[in-house]
N, CA, C and O of each residue as an XYZ file, in Angstrom:
920
protein
N      20.167     31.688    -11.785
C      19.834     30.275    -11.575
C      19.444     30.046    -10.112
O      20.144     30.500     -9.206
N      18.340     29.351     -9.881
C      17.881     29.091     -8.530
C      18.787     28.104     -7.810
O      19.349     27.199     -8.427
N      18.923     28.283     -6.510
C      19.659     27.324     -5.697
C      18.751     26.135     -5.375
O      17.537     26.195     -5.569
N      19.360     25.057     -4.880
C      18.570     23.895     -4.473
C      17.614     24.272     -3.347
O      16.482     23.790     -3.309
N      18.057     25.125     -2.436
C      17.182     25.572     -1.346
C      15.965     26.319     -1.886
O      14.853     26.142     -1.387
N      16.171     27.142     -2.892
C      15.063     27.889     -3.481
C      14.100     26.958     -4.217
O      12.883     27.130     -4.155
N      14.669     25.960     -4.920
C      13.809     25.003     -5.624
C      12.996     24.164     -4.646
O      11.826     23.871     -4.888
N      13.625     23.783     -3.541
C      12.907     23.031     -2.513
C      11.747     23.849     -1.963
O      10.636     23.346     -1.800
N      12.022     25.103     -1.684
C      10.974     25.973     -1.156
C       9.812     26.079     -2.135
O       8.648     26.044     -1.735
N      10.132     26.208     -3.422
C       9.082     26.286     -4.441
C       8.256     25.007     -4.485
O       7.033     25.052     -4.616
N       8.934     23.863     -4.374
C       8.229     22.580     -4.399
C       7.285     22.455     -3.206
O       6.147     22.008     -3.353
N       7.756     22.849     -2.034
C       6.907     22.772     -0.842
C       5.719     23.733     -0.946
O       4.611     23.392     -0.532
N       5.941     24.927     -1.492
C       4.838     25.866     -1.667
C       3.788     25.313     -2.621
O       2.587     25.437     -2.383
N       4.253     24.710     -3.687
C       3.327     24.125     -4.650
C       2.498     23.010     -3.997
O       1.295     22.897     -4.233
N       3.159     22.195     -3.178
C       2.448     21.126     -2.466
C       1.463     21.696     -1.452
O       0.354     21.182     -1.305
N       1.860     22.745     -0.757
C       0.970     23.365      0.225
C      -0.289     23.905     -0.442
O      -1.393     23.734      0.076
N      -0.125     24.558     -1.593
C      -1.276     25.089     -2.317
C      -2.198     23.954     -2.772
O      -3.420     24.049     -2.659
N      -1.593     22.882     -3.287
C      -2.401     21.752     -3.760
C      -3.148     21.098     -2.604
O      -4.303     20.697     -2.750
N      -2.486     20.994     -1.459
C      -3.122     20.396     -0.279
C      -4.307     21.243      0.177
O      -5.372     20.716      0.498
N      -4.111     22.553      0.203
C      -5.199     23.455      0.601
C      -6.363     23.381     -0.390
O      -7.526     23.351      0.013
N      -6.047     23.354     -1.678
C      -7.094     23.286     -2.701
C      -7.879     21.982     -2.632
O      -9.046     21.928     -3.022
N      -7.231     20.933     -2.134
C      -7.905     19.638     -1.995
C      -8.626     19.517     -0.647
O      -9.200     18.474     -0.334
N      -8.592     20.600      0.150
C      -9.254     20.636      1.460
C      -8.723     19.529      2.377
O      -9.474     18.877      3.102
N      -7.410     19.345      2.316
C      -6.763     18.376      3.184
C      -5.972     19.105      4.269
O      -5.630     20.275      4.097
N      -5.676     18.430      5.390
C      -4.959     19.095      6.476
C      -3.562     19.541      6.037
O      -2.938     18.877      5.209
N      -3.064     20.654      6.578
C      -1.698     21.084      6.285
C      -0.702     19.996      6.681
O      -0.894     19.278      7.662
N       0.346     19.897      5.906
C       1.432     18.949      6.173
C       0.981     17.488      6.141
O       1.615     16.631      6.757
N      -0.099     17.203      5.434
C      -0.549     15.814      5.312
C       0.107     15.104      4.128
O      -0.138     13.921      3.894
N       0.940     15.832      3.386
C       1.666     15.256      2.253
C       3.157     15.515      2.449
O       3.568     16.641      2.726
N       3.961     14.468      2.303
C       5.405     14.581      2.468
C       6.093     14.666      1.115
O       5.561     14.214      0.102
N       7.278     15.250      1.113
C       8.073     15.345     -0.111
C       9.278     14.416     -0.011
O      10.059     14.493      0.937
N       9.415     13.551     -0.988
C      10.601     12.712     -1.110
C      11.470     13.303     -2.210
O      11.065     13.335     -3.372
N      12.658     13.770     -1.851
C      13.567     14.353     -2.828
C      14.320     13.226     -3.534
O      15.101     12.507     -2.910
N      14.082     13.076     -4.834
C      14.681     11.982     -5.596
C      16.065     12.417     -6.069
O      16.209     13.248     -6.966
N      17.066     11.833     -5.444
C      18.448     12.296     -5.630
C      19.277     11.363     -6.508
O      20.505     11.456     -6.514
N      18.631     10.472     -7.243
C      19.360      9.536     -8.100
C      20.236     10.302     -9.095
O      19.820     11.316     -9.657
N      21.424      9.811     -9.295
C      22.469     10.341    -10.200
C      23.038     11.674     -9.741
O      23.901     12.233    -10.418
N      22.579     12.200     -8.609
C      23.067     13.496     -8.136
C      24.185     13.311     -7.116
O      24.162     12.349     -6.348
N      25.157     14.210     -7.094
C      26.293     14.041     -6.182
C      25.917     14.310     -4.728
O      24.916     14.961     -4.432
N      26.745     13.793     -3.840
C      26.544     13.979     -2.410
C      26.492     15.465     -2.060
O      25.768     15.864     -1.147
N      27.242     16.269     -2.768
C      27.267     17.707     -2.475
C      25.888     18.329     -2.633
O      25.529     19.224     -1.867
N      25.105     17.876     -3.614
C      23.764     18.427     -3.802
C      22.797     17.915     -2.736
O      21.918     18.649     -2.285
N      22.960     16.664     -2.340
C      22.134     16.138     -1.249
C      22.408     16.929      0.028
O      21.487     17.248      0.781
N      23.675     17.238      0.263
C      24.050     18.023      1.443
C      23.400     19.398      1.416
O      22.952     19.899      2.447
N      23.348     20.013      0.228
C      22.687     21.313      0.109
C      21.203     21.210      0.464
O      20.660     22.063      1.167
N      20.562     20.163     -0.027
C      19.144     19.970      0.296
C      18.963     19.702      1.786
O      18.018     20.196      2.401
N      19.858     18.930      2.357
C      19.812     18.647      3.791
C      19.943     19.940      4.596
O      19.207     20.157      5.559
N      20.872     20.785      4.202
C      21.084     22.049      4.916
C      19.877     22.978      4.785
O      19.677     23.870      5.610
N      19.071     22.759      3.734
C      17.841     23.535      3.555
C      16.661     22.923      4.302
O      15.552     23.453      4.257
N      16.901     21.805      4.991
C      15.860     21.203      5.816
C      15.284     19.896      5.326
O      14.462     19.297      6.019
N      15.687     19.428      4.146
C      15.136     18.197      3.602
C      15.752     16.983      4.302
O      16.961     16.946      4.529
N      14.927     15.995      4.643
C      15.428     14.818      5.351
C      15.112     13.502      4.640
O      15.745     12.489      4.937
N      14.172     13.484      3.730
C      13.785     12.240      3.052
C      14.326     12.261      1.628
O      14.050     13.183      0.860
N      15.109     11.221      1.283
C      15.730     11.144     -0.034
C      15.459      9.788     -0.664
O      15.484      8.760      0.014
N      15.197      9.795     -1.977
C      14.910      8.573     -2.715
C      15.986      8.264     -3.727
O      16.430      9.140     -4.469
N      16.403      7.012     -3.753
C      17.416      6.539     -4.702
C      16.855      5.391     -5.527
O      16.118      4.548     -5.015
N      17.214      5.365     -6.823
C      16.739      4.308     -7.723
C      17.706      3.147     -7.864
O      17.290      2.012     -8.094
N      18.993      3.427     -7.728
C      20.015      2.425     -8.009
C      20.686      1.996     -6.708
O      21.165      2.831     -5.941
N      20.715      0.695     -6.470
C      21.139      0.170     -5.169
C      22.558      0.599     -4.812
O      22.771      1.187     -3.752
N      23.523      0.319     -5.667
C      24.900      0.609     -5.285
C      25.153      2.102     -5.134
O      25.870      2.524     -4.227
N      24.568      2.902     -6.018
C      24.702      4.358     -5.877
C      24.115      4.815     -4.547
O      24.703      5.647     -3.856
N      22.962      4.273     -4.193
C      22.345      4.636     -2.928
C      23.192      4.236     -1.732
O      23.345      5.012     -0.789
N      23.740      3.035     -1.765
C      24.586      2.569     -0.662
C      25.799      3.475     -0.502
O      26.163      3.838      0.617
N      26.424      3.842     -1.618
C      27.595      4.730     -1.560
C      27.243      6.048     -0.877
O      28.011      6.549     -0.056
N      26.095      6.603     -1.213
C      25.684      7.879     -0.621
C      25.349      7.722      0.861
O      25.703      8.573      1.678
N      24.673      6.641      1.199
C      24.345      6.392      2.605
C      25.621      6.321      3.438
O      25.684      6.865      4.540
N      26.633      5.647      2.904
C      27.887      5.507      3.646
C      28.629      6.842      3.744
O      29.201      7.160      4.786
N      28.620      7.612      2.675
C      29.314      8.899      2.690
C      28.632      9.906      3.622
O      29.285     10.791      4.174
N      27.325      9.762      3.789
C      26.573     10.714      4.605
C      26.116     10.100      5.930
O      25.143     10.554      6.532
N      26.820      9.077      6.367
C      26.436      8.380      7.596
C      26.455      9.297      8.814
O      25.771      9.036      9.804
N      27.238     10.368      8.740
C      27.302     11.301      9.873
C      26.018     12.120     10.009
O      25.769     12.715     11.058
N      25.212     12.151      8.961
C      23.909     12.831      9.025
C      22.863     11.767      9.366
O      22.165     11.254      8.491
N      22.775     11.454     10.652
C      22.032     10.255     11.029
C      20.521     10.426     11.087
O      19.805      9.498     11.464
N      20.025     11.624     10.712
C      18.576     11.778     10.657
C      18.039     11.785      9.230
O      16.863     12.079      9.014
N      18.892     11.461      8.248
C      18.392     11.280      6.885
C      17.615      9.967      6.807
O      18.007      8.958      7.394
N      16.499     10.003      6.066
C      15.689      8.812      5.846
C      15.843      8.412      4.382
O      15.447      9.153      3.482
N      16.420      7.238      4.153
C      16.732      6.786      2.800
C      15.673      5.815      2.286
O      15.341      4.829      2.944
N      15.148      6.116      1.090
C      14.123      5.296      0.451
C      14.673      4.716     -0.851
O      15.189      5.457     -1.688
N      14.568      3.418     -1.027
C      14.836      2.826     -2.333
C      13.537      2.830     -3.117
O      12.533      2.275     -2.671
N      13.555      3.462     -4.296
C      12.326      3.571     -5.088
C      12.467      2.895     -6.450
O      11.529      2.906     -7.247
N      13.620      2.313     -6.719
C      13.847      1.651     -7.998
C      13.737      0.140     -7.886
O      13.575     -0.394     -6.789
N      13.824     -0.551     -9.018
C      13.724     -2.015     -9.028
C      14.779     -2.667     -8.142
O      15.908     -2.185     -8.043
N      14.400     -3.764     -7.504
C      15.321     -4.477     -6.614
C      15.419     -5.930     -7.037
O      14.425     -6.655     -7.070
N      16.646     -6.344     -7.363
C      16.897     -7.740     -7.719
C      17.180     -8.541     -6.451
O      17.662     -8.000     -5.456
N      16.877     -9.822     -6.499
C      17.000    -10.652     -5.298
C      18.441    -10.761     -4.797
O      18.663    -10.969     -3.604
N      19.429    -10.621     -5.699
C      20.816    -10.736     -5.254
C      21.322     -9.476     -4.556
O      22.468     -9.428     -4.111
N      20.466     -8.452     -4.460
C      20.866     -7.211     -3.792
C      20.013     -6.909     -2.558
O      20.130     -5.833     -1.972
N      19.161     -7.848     -2.165
C      18.283     -7.570     -1.029
C      19.046     -7.451      0.279
O      18.649     -6.671      1.145
N      20.125     -8.196      0.448
C      20.843     -8.186      1.730
C      21.422     -6.804      2.026
O      21.236     -6.270      3.120
N      22.118     -6.233      1.059
C      22.742     -4.934      1.292
C      21.690     -3.841      1.460
O      21.897     -2.880      2.201
N      20.563     -3.993      0.766
C      19.469     -3.028      0.932
C      18.865     -3.154      2.332
O      18.626     -2.147      2.999
N      18.622     -4.376      2.772
C      18.046     -4.601      4.103
C      18.951     -4.066      5.204
O      18.475     -3.699      6.278
N      20.241     -4.021      4.943
C      21.208     -3.580      5.950
C      21.402     -2.064      5.996
O      21.976     -1.547      6.954
N      20.925     -1.339      4.963
C      21.244      0.083      4.884
C      20.042      1.026      4.746
O      20.058      2.117      5.315
N      19.024      0.635      4.018
C      17.915      1.556      3.751
C      16.891      1.547      4.886
O      16.776      0.577      5.634
N      16.146      2.659      4.995
C      15.050      2.751      5.952
C      13.721      2.299      5.330
O      12.851      1.756      6.010
N      13.592      2.536      4.034
C      12.371      2.186      3.307
C      12.730      1.503      1.985
O      13.756      1.808      1.377
N      11.882      0.584      1.556
C      11.895      0.075      0.186
C      10.479      0.239     -0.353
O       9.548     -0.420      0.108
N      10.328      1.124     -1.331
C       8.988      1.420     -1.863
C       8.619      0.539     -3.049
O       7.472      0.557     -3.498
N       9.564     -0.223     -3.556
C       9.363     -0.924     -4.828
C       9.259     -2.435     -4.660
O       9.742     -3.184     -5.510
N       8.639     -2.891     -3.581
C       8.464     -4.328     -3.363
C       7.333     -4.830     -4.260
O       6.178     -4.430     -4.109
N       7.682     -5.704     -5.187
C       6.689     -6.166     -6.163
C       6.651     -7.680     -6.313
O       5.947     -8.203     -7.177
N       7.411     -8.388     -5.472
C       7.412     -9.860     -5.493
C       7.531    -10.359     -4.061
O       8.260     -9.783     -3.253
N       6.814    -11.430     -3.753
C       6.897    -11.993     -2.404
C       8.294    -12.516     -2.110
O       8.731    -12.493     -0.959
N       8.999    -12.985     -3.126
C      10.371    -13.440     -2.921
C      11.237    -12.310     -2.376
O      12.039    -12.517     -1.466
N      11.071    -11.120     -2.937
C      11.831     -9.955     -2.475
C      11.444     -9.612     -1.038
O      12.312     -9.340     -0.209
N      10.151     -9.623     -0.743
C       9.696     -9.316      0.617
C      10.276    -10.299      1.623
O      10.750     -9.895      2.685
N      10.241    -11.563      1.300
C      10.758    -12.580      2.229
C      12.259    -12.421      2.445
O      12.739    -12.546      3.572
N      12.991    -12.149      1.389
C      14.444    -11.983      1.525
C      14.769    -10.733      2.353
O      15.660    -10.773      3.202
N      14.067     -9.639      2.117
C      14.298     -8.432      2.919
C      14.011     -8.720      4.393
O      14.752     -8.282      5.272
N      12.940     -9.453      4.654
C      12.595     -9.804      6.029
C      13.688    -10.648      6.682
O      14.108    -10.373      7.806
N      14.139    -11.667      5.974
C      15.128    -12.589      6.540
C      16.495    -11.934      6.704
O      17.274    -12.336      7.568
N      16.794    -10.920      5.874
C      18.117    -10.316      5.883
C      18.188     -8.991      6.633
O      19.254     -8.378      6.700
N      17.074     -8.543      7.195
C      17.083     -7.327      8.000
C      17.806     -7.618      9.317
O      17.398     -8.525     10.042
N      18.870     -6.873      9.648
C      19.613     -7.144     10.883
C      18.730     -7.012     12.121
O      17.878     -6.127     12.195
N      18.941     -7.891     13.082
C      18.143     -7.873     14.305
C      18.339     -6.595     15.097
O      17.475     -6.208     15.884
N      19.473     -5.937     14.890
C      19.773     -4.705     15.625
C      19.045     -3.485     15.066
O      19.072     -2.414     15.673
N      18.399     -3.642     13.919
C      17.713     -2.527     13.271
C      16.202     -2.672     13.438
O      15.699     -3.785     13.591
N      15.475     -1.552     13.410
C      14.010     -1.644     13.468
C      13.469     -2.284     12.202
O      14.196     -2.397     11.215
N      12.209     -2.707     12.205
C      11.633     -3.287     10.984
C      11.791     -2.356      9.794
O      11.717     -1.135      9.928
N      12.005     -2.944      8.641
C      12.170     -2.191      7.398
C      10.804     -1.748      6.894
O       9.908     -2.572      6.713
N      10.645     -0.451      6.667
C       9.401      0.071      6.097
C       9.315     -0.298      4.617
O      10.281     -0.115      3.877
N       8.184     -0.807      4.188
C       8.037     -1.143      2.771
C       6.700     -0.643      2.240
O       5.716     -0.518      2.969
N       6.705     -0.363      0.944
C       5.480     -0.143      0.184
C       5.396     -1.203     -0.895
O       6.418     -1.646     -1.419
N       4.195     -1.605     -1.224
C       3.975     -2.539     -2.319
C       3.766     -1.733     -3.587
O       2.924     -0.837     -3.634
N       4.540     -2.059     -4.616
C       4.397     -1.329     -5.874
C       3.252     -1.923     -6.688
O       3.195     -3.129     -6.926
N       2.347     -1.049     -7.107
C       1.172     -1.448     -7.883
C       1.339     -1.004     -9.336
O       1.704      0.141     -9.602
N       1.072     -1.906    -10.266
C       1.060     -1.566    -11.687
C      -0.385     -1.248    -12.043
O      -1.111     -2.090    -12.571
N      -0.786     -0.018    -11.746
C      -2.201      0.343    -11.793
C      -2.765      0.357    -13.209
O      -3.966      0.158    -13.393
N      -1.914      0.590    -14.220
C      -2.395      0.667    -15.597
C      -2.009     -0.553    -16.428
O      -2.134     -0.537    -17.652
N      -1.540     -1.613    -15.763
C      -1.205     -2.876    -16.440
C      -0.245     -2.660    -17.607
O      -0.466     -3.154    -18.712
N       0.834     -1.905    -17.337
C       1.839     -1.638    -18.361
C       2.885     -2.748    -18.367
O       3.429     -3.103    -17.321
N       3.158     -3.284    -19.530
C       4.104     -4.387    -19.637
C       5.531     -3.977    -19.297
O       6.338     -4.804    -18.874
N       5.832     -2.708    -19.484
C       7.203     -2.242    -19.272
C       7.468     -1.797    -17.832
O       8.587     -1.402    -17.505
N       6.457     -1.858    -16.973
C       6.625     -1.389    -15.594
C       6.511     -2.528    -14.592
O       5.800     -3.509    -14.808
N       7.235     -2.366    -13.487
C       7.142     -3.312    -12.386
C       5.866     -3.062    -11.603
O       5.178     -2.064    -11.819
N       5.558     -3.965    -10.704
C       4.402     -3.802     -9.844
C       3.415     -4.943     -9.986
O       3.342     -5.594    -11.028
N       2.660     -5.177     -8.926
C       1.668     -6.247     -8.972
C       0.330     -5.693     -9.450
O       0.082     -4.489     -9.381
N      -0.513     -6.573     -9.925
C      -1.857     -6.175    -10.340
C      -2.719     -5.943     -9.104
O      -2.521     -6.605     -8.084
N      -3.665     -5.021     -9.176
C      -4.528     -4.751     -8.019
C      -5.219     -5.995     -7.468
O      -5.414     -6.102     -6.258
N      -5.596     -6.942     -8.340
C      -6.319     -8.114     -7.842
C      -5.415     -9.113     -7.118
O      -5.902    -10.112     -6.589
N      -4.112     -8.856     -7.088
C      -3.185     -9.707     -6.343
C      -2.878     -9.148     -4.957
O      -2.148     -9.760     -4.177
N      -3.443     -7.985     -4.663
C      -3.029     -7.266     -3.458
C      -3.449     -7.966     -2.174
O      -2.669     -8.007     -1.223
N      -4.652     -8.516     -2.116
C      -5.114     -9.181     -0.888
C      -4.142    -10.271     -0.444
O      -3.698    -10.290      0.704
N      -3.821    -11.163     -1.351
C      -2.927    -12.283     -1.030
C      -1.534    -11.777     -0.664
O      -0.901    -12.289      0.260
N      -1.064    -10.767     -1.397
C       0.269    -10.210     -1.153
C       0.342     -9.631      0.265
O       1.290     -9.899      1.004
N      -0.658     -8.843      0.631
C      -0.671     -8.223      1.952
C      -0.786     -9.269      3.053
O      -0.125     -9.149      4.084
N      -1.607    -10.286      2.853
C      -1.752    -11.334      3.868
C      -0.416    -11.995      4.172
O      -0.130    -12.324      5.324
N       0.395    -12.188      3.152
C       1.712    -12.798      3.360
C       2.668    -11.827      4.028
O       3.363    -12.196      4.974
N       2.711    -10.595      3.549
C       3.639     -9.610      4.116
C       3.351     -9.368      5.596
O       4.276     -9.130      6.372
N       2.098     -9.423      5.991
C       1.742     -9.184      7.393
C       2.368    -10.216      8.333
O       2.476     -9.968      9.534
N       2.778    -11.365      7.802
C       3.381    -12.405      8.639
C       4.888    -12.223      8.790
O       5.523    -12.966      9.539
N       5.467    -11.261      8.100
C       6.926    -11.071      8.102
C       7.286    -10.035      9.163
O       7.060     -8.840      8.971
N       7.841    -10.489     10.267
C       7.998     -9.652     11.452
C       9.041     -8.552     11.307
O       9.000     -7.569     12.047
N       9.968     -8.696     10.379
C      11.018     -7.690     10.226
C      10.680     -6.644      9.167
O      11.520     -5.823      8.799
N       9.436     -6.686      8.681
C       8.959     -5.686      7.733
C       7.787     -4.936      8.361
O       7.010     -5.498      9.133
N       7.678     -3.652      8.010
C       6.546     -2.834      8.440
C       5.854     -2.329      7.186
O       6.370     -1.453      6.492
N       4.701     -2.876      6.901
C       3.968     -2.523      5.683
C       3.346     -1.146      5.851
O       2.450     -0.952      6.673
N       3.835     -0.184      5.057
C       3.413      1.199      5.208
C       2.397      1.660      4.169
O       1.687      2.638      4.401
N       2.314      0.968      3.019
C       1.339      1.427      2.032
C       1.651      0.978      0.625
O       2.212     -0.093      0.398
N       1.267      1.835     -0.326
C       1.377      1.525     -1.749
C       2.218      2.572     -2.462
O       2.253      3.737     -2.066
N       2.892      2.141     -3.516
C       3.624      3.050     -4.405
C       3.238      2.724     -5.836
O       3.007      1.563     -6.174
N       3.169      3.747     -6.674
C       2.842      3.507     -8.081
C       3.416      4.604     -8.955
O       3.670      5.723     -8.511
N       3.612      4.242    -10.218
C       4.023      5.193    -11.257
C       2.976      5.084    -12.357
O       3.151      4.312    -13.300
N       1.896      5.843    -12.252
C       0.837      5.727    -13.268
C       1.336      6.074    -14.664
O       2.314      6.801    -14.838
N       0.645      5.543    -15.631
C       0.960      5.801    -17.033
C       0.790      7.284    -17.363
O      -0.139      7.940    -16.891
N       1.703      7.792    -18.182
C       1.560      9.176    -18.652
C       0.394      9.228    -19.629
O       0.494      8.725    -20.748
N      -0.699      9.827    -19.213
C      -1.924      9.822    -19.998
C      -2.035     11.076    -20.859
O      -1.464     12.121    -20.546
N      -2.781     10.945    -21.946
C      -2.940     12.077    -22.860
C      -3.965     13.082    -22.361
O      -3.990     14.224    -22.820
N      -4.809     12.668    -21.427
C      -5.827     13.590    -20.915
C      -5.856     13.538    -19.390
O      -5.508     12.527    -18.779
N      -6.276     14.645    -18.794
C      -6.389     14.703    -17.339
C      -7.437     13.711    -16.836
O      -7.289     13.151    -15.750
N      -8.489     13.494    -17.614
C      -9.538     12.560    -17.206
C      -8.983     11.152    -17.025
O      -9.280     10.482    -16.036
N      -8.167     10.707    -17.994
C      -7.559      9.378    -17.893
C      -6.580      9.313    -16.728
O      -6.511      8.316    -16.009
N      -5.830     10.387    -16.557
C      -4.865     10.451    -15.465
C      -5.567     10.347    -14.107
O      -5.133      9.600    -13.230
N      -6.642     11.098    -13.950
C      -7.382     11.083    -12.695
C      -8.028      9.721    -12.437
O      -8.171      9.312    -11.285
N      -8.413      9.029    -13.486
C      -9.011      7.703    -13.326
C      -8.022      6.756    -12.651
O      -8.385      6.042    -11.717
N      -6.781      6.746    -13.117
C      -5.759      5.875    -12.516
C      -5.480      6.280    -11.075
O      -5.363      5.422    -10.199
N      -5.373      7.575    -10.825
C      -5.085      8.056     -9.471
C      -6.220      7.719     -8.506
O      -5.972      7.382     -7.348
N      -7.446      7.809     -8.973
C      -8.579      7.483     -8.097
C      -8.647      5.981     -7.808
O      -9.039      5.577     -6.713
N      -8.272      5.163     -8.775
C      -8.203      3.722     -8.520
C      -7.184      3.423     -7.421
O      -7.444      2.617     -6.528
N      -6.031      4.074     -7.493
C      -5.014      3.903     -6.460
C      -5.529      4.361     -5.104
O      -5.336      3.685     -4.093
N      -6.181      5.508     -5.095
C      -6.696      6.053     -3.843
C      -7.704      5.102     -3.201
O      -7.714      4.941     -1.981
N      -8.546      4.477     -4.011
C      -9.537      3.557     -3.484
C      -8.857      2.318     -2.891
O      -9.251      1.846     -1.824
N      -7.844      1.795     -3.573
C      -7.082      0.672     -3.030
C      -6.458      1.045     -1.688
O      -6.530      0.286     -0.722
N      -5.850      2.217     -1.645
C      -5.195      2.671     -0.423
C      -6.199      2.790      0.722
O      -5.932      2.322      1.829
N      -7.343      3.406      0.467
C      -8.343      3.593      1.519
C      -8.843      2.256      2.059
O      -9.105      2.116      3.254
N      -8.969      1.289      1.175
C      -9.483     -0.024      1.588
C      -8.619     -0.637      2.686
O      -9.141     -1.214      3.640
N      -7.305     -0.515      2.555
C      -6.413     -1.132      3.535
C      -6.034     -0.172      4.663
O      -5.726     -0.607      5.773
N      -6.057      1.108      4.385
C      -5.716      2.097      5.404
C      -6.655      2.012      6.602
O      -6.242      2.249      7.737
N      -7.892      1.683      6.355
C      -8.867      1.637      7.451
C      -8.692      0.398      8.329
O      -9.178      0.374      9.460
N      -8.008     -0.626      7.826
C      -7.906     -1.892      8.570
C      -6.505     -2.205      9.091
O      -6.356     -3.048      9.976
N      -5.489     -1.553      8.567
C      -4.110     -1.841      8.961
C      -3.516     -0.609      9.640
O      -3.505      0.480      9.067
N      -3.027     -0.788     10.853
C      -2.640      0.361     11.676
C      -1.481      1.168     11.097
O      -1.470      2.393     11.227
N      -0.512      0.521     10.465
C       0.661      1.229      9.954
C       0.530      1.619      8.487
O       1.450      2.210      7.921
N      -0.581      1.303      7.878
C      -0.768      1.495      6.445
C      -1.182      2.945      6.191
O      -2.368      3.256      6.084
N      -0.170      3.835      6.096
C      -0.445      5.273      6.081
C       0.157      6.019      4.898
O       0.103      7.248      4.853
N       0.732      5.289      3.933
C       1.484      5.944      2.865
C       0.961      5.558      1.485
O       0.882      4.380      1.137
N       0.608      6.575      0.715
C       0.310      6.395     -0.708
C       1.322      7.242     -1.467
O       1.174      8.459     -1.578
N       2.348      6.583     -1.986
C       3.443      7.268     -2.672
C       3.150      7.305     -4.163
O       3.397      6.340     -4.887
N       2.620      8.438     -4.608
C       2.308      8.611     -6.024
C       2.282     10.099     -6.321
O       1.865     10.909     -5.493
N       2.734     10.442     -7.512
C       2.773     11.840     -7.924
C       4.195     12.352     -8.003
O       5.019     12.117     -7.120
N       4.458     13.069     -9.102
C       5.762     13.680     -9.316
C       5.548     15.125     -9.754
O       4.453     15.667     -9.608
N       6.582     15.736    -10.283
C       6.496     17.164    -10.609
C       5.333     17.481    -11.544
O       4.676     18.510    -11.392
N       5.075     16.594    -12.515
C       4.096     16.924    -13.557
C       2.654     16.638    -13.167
O       1.735     17.054    -13.873
N       2.434     15.936    -12.058
C       1.057     15.592    -11.711
C       0.788     15.675    -10.212
O      -0.155     15.059     -9.717
N       1.606     16.429     -9.490
C       1.455     16.416     -8.035
C       0.106     16.976     -7.583
O      -0.465     16.492     -6.606
N      -0.410     17.992     -8.285
C      -1.702     18.551     -7.885
C      -2.809     17.502     -7.982
O      -3.624     17.369     -7.069
N      -2.835     16.764     -9.083
C      -3.857     15.730     -9.259
C      -3.669     14.608     -8.231
O      -4.644     14.093     -7.683
N      -2.405     14.233     -7.974
C      -2.134     13.160     -7.019
C      -2.579     13.560     -5.611
O      -3.161     12.752     -4.888
N      -2.306     14.802     -5.228
C      -2.719     15.269     -3.905
C      -4.238     15.339     -3.811
O      -4.815     15.010     -2.776
N      -4.877     15.764     -4.882
C      -6.346     15.796     -4.902
C      -6.925     14.410     -4.667
O      -7.983     14.265     -4.055
N      -6.224     13.389     -5.158
C      -6.720     12.016     -5.042
C      -6.212     11.295     -3.799
O      -6.492     10.109     -3.621
N      -5.465     11.993     -2.931
C      -5.113     11.393     -1.647
C      -3.678     10.972     -1.450
O      -3.363     10.339     -0.441
N      -2.788     11.300     -2.382
C      -1.379     10.950     -2.178
C      -0.868     11.524     -0.864
O      -1.224     12.641     -0.487
N      -0.030     10.753     -0.167
C       0.589     11.247      1.065
C       2.083     11.485      0.890
O       2.733     12.013      1.792
N       2.640     11.103     -0.263
C       4.058     11.318     -0.511
C       4.283     11.581     -1.998
O       3.929     10.766     -2.850
N       4.881     12.744     -2.291
C       5.190     13.135     -3.658
C       6.682     12.953     -3.889
O       7.488     13.318     -3.032
N       7.063     12.394     -5.034
C       8.465     12.141     -5.352
C       8.933     13.158     -6.401
O       8.458     13.147     -7.537
N       9.858     14.028     -6.018
C      10.316     15.090     -6.913
C      11.832     15.059     -7.044
O      12.550     15.054     -6.045
N      12.310     15.040     -8.278
C      13.741     15.027     -8.530
C      14.218     16.234     -9.303
O      14.879     17.112     -8.749
N      13.882     16.284    -10.596
C      14.395     17.321    -11.492
C      14.061     18.728    -11.006
O      14.898     19.624    -11.107
N      12.859     18.939    -10.483
C      12.460     20.270    -10.045
C      13.273     20.768     -8.858
O      13.275     21.960     -8.551
N      13.972     19.838     -8.188
C      14.828     20.227     -7.061
C      16.300     20.239     -7.455
O      17.023     21.190     -7.160
N      16.734     19.178     -8.123
C      18.161     19.004     -8.399
C      18.581     19.347     -9.837
O      19.772     19.369    -10.148
N      17.613     19.610    -10.701
C      17.948     19.880    -12.098
C      17.920     18.604    -12.920
O      17.630     17.533    -12.386
N      18.222     18.703    -14.237
C      18.152     17.546    -15.128
C      19.000     16.375    -14.635
O      20.048     16.555    -14.016
N      18.518     15.189    -14.927
C      19.175     13.973    -14.463
C      20.535     13.785    -15.107
O      20.701     14.001    -16.308
N      21.517     13.375    -14.290
C      22.829     12.977    -14.808
C      22.783     11.516    -15.218
O      21.934     10.763    -14.741
N      23.676     11.115    -16.085
C      23.766      9.707    -16.442
C      24.456      8.943    -15.319
O      25.516      9.361    -14.852
N      23.861      7.810    -14.871
C      24.472      7.070    -13.764
C      25.798      6.448    -14.189
O      26.456      5.787    -13.386
């Protein structure tokens, strides 16, 4: 059985190959290790193997881990799951990134509740690129207005877009969604100085996502093994 360090190495090699095949600069894509439902001991193993960016889906589970691993002060914690308005305060006080901002109400609350002693909270706007009723995210045609408002919130740093494209039956359909995301990202990346992150792609589609310009791949099972029940 492979260790977490070995799985991490395999994931990075796979990303490096995909980046080279897409004729993109080395290290232009980051790996976010999705540690939801996994124990602190496994996160520590990944940390000891060099991993520093971790993604959590569930607010309270993430907070517990952040507090338990507070002595590892160079870990970067990303919330990638849905965020309810009654939990924005604790998230604003603990996380470095929130990738799943999909309502202006959430953005405003995170801004107002970010402690003055902390740097601006990095956020991504979640896009529902395939208009799925069961998924969070704003429609692409709402993005202009959303960004204009977020730019006025001084305690937030708008870093880019996040999406979970629909699992498509064909590569052609899959690439269509990824290219739509890439075009949206490029449109704002050229005009906004901090807008540098396109968080899309997981274990099953990272090559296609990197080909289409993803800058951050989210990988869980391939590093930590099958998901535990929260």
